[in-house]
Structures are given as structure tokens and as C-alpha cells.
C-alpha positions, 0 to 999 in steps of 0.5 A: 529541493528539500520540499521535493524530496519530502513530497517524493518520500510521502508519495512512496509511503502512500504507495506502500500503504496502498500496496499493503492494504490491497494485499490484505484485501486480496489475502482475506478474499482468498481465504474466503474463497478456500472455505 
């Protein structure tokens, strides 16, 4: 059970990292579009 919860936590962390990366990419792209 502990291993499963650890895996879920790792998946959640990975999703958060990917979301932040995509948001950063989108923000940068938007800034370039405004220039």
C-alpha cells in the first residue's frame, strides 16, 4: 500500500512539473507575440 501511495505522489509531482513547464512556455510565447 505504501508503495502505491508513493507512486501516486510521484505521478502527481510529475504532473505539476509538466504543468509549470507548459505554463512557462506559454507565457514566454505570449510575451514574444506581444512584442
